[in-house]
N, C-alpha and C positions, 0 to 999 in steps of 0.2 A: 181908467181902464189901461194899464199900461203893458197888458199881456199882449205880445205883438199877435199871436192866433186870434184874441178876441177882437184886435183892431181890423183883421183880415176881414171877419164878417160885419164889423159895425161900419167901415169905411167904403163907401161907393166911388166907383170912376167918376171922377170930376168932368170928363170931356170925352170928345170924341164918339165913335159908334156905339160904345158900351156904357158911356155916360148914364149914371143912376143906378148901374150894377154893382152889386157887392163887389169887393175884391175877390173873395172867397169863392166867387161863382163866374168869374171872367174864364171864357175858353181857352184850354190849354195852347190852340193854335196862336191864339191873340198873345198870349203867355210868352209864347217863342220867338213870336215876331218882335216884341220888346226887347227881349235878351238881346236878339240879333242887333236891332237899332239902336240899343243903348236906352237903358231905363231912364226917367225923369231924378233929377236932383231931388234932396232932402227925403222926408219922411215916406211920401208917396212912391218913390223910386226904392227905398229900402223895403217896405211892404209888398210892391210888385215883384222884385226879387226873391223875397221870401216865398210868396205865392206860387213863382215859376219853380223854385226848388220844390217845394210840396208836390207840384202836378207833375214834374218830370221823373221824381222819385217815385211816384206811386202813393203819396201820403195823403191824397185829399182826406181822406176816411178820419184823420186825427182831428179834422174839425168839426166831424158830424155830432160828438157829445157837446161841443160849445153852442151849438145852434139851440135857441130857446124858443123860438118859433116856427110855425110852417115856412118851407121854403117858398120865395116868390117864382112862380113857373117863368121860363125864360121864353120871350118871344123876340121873333124876328124883326128888324126896325120897321116900323111902320104898320104892324099888326097889333090888333088890340090886345090886351091880356086876358 
C-alpha cells in the first residue's frame, strides 16, 4: 500500500490521547496543535502533515471513497464505544 491517502486510513496514531485512532479520523484541532508544535520525524510526521493539509483545506471528503468498511465511532477517552 504505497498511496499516502490509503495509508492515512490504515495507519493508527501510535501514542497519546488519540492512540489507536486512524490518522484520517484525528480531530482537526489536534492536527493544528501538532502543526504548531512540530510533526514527528519520519513517515508518521509526513502522514500527519498530509492529514493536516487535507483538514485545513477542507479536503477530508477525498478520503471517503477510499474507506472500505464502516467507520468506527469516535469516543472520548475513557468512554466505552
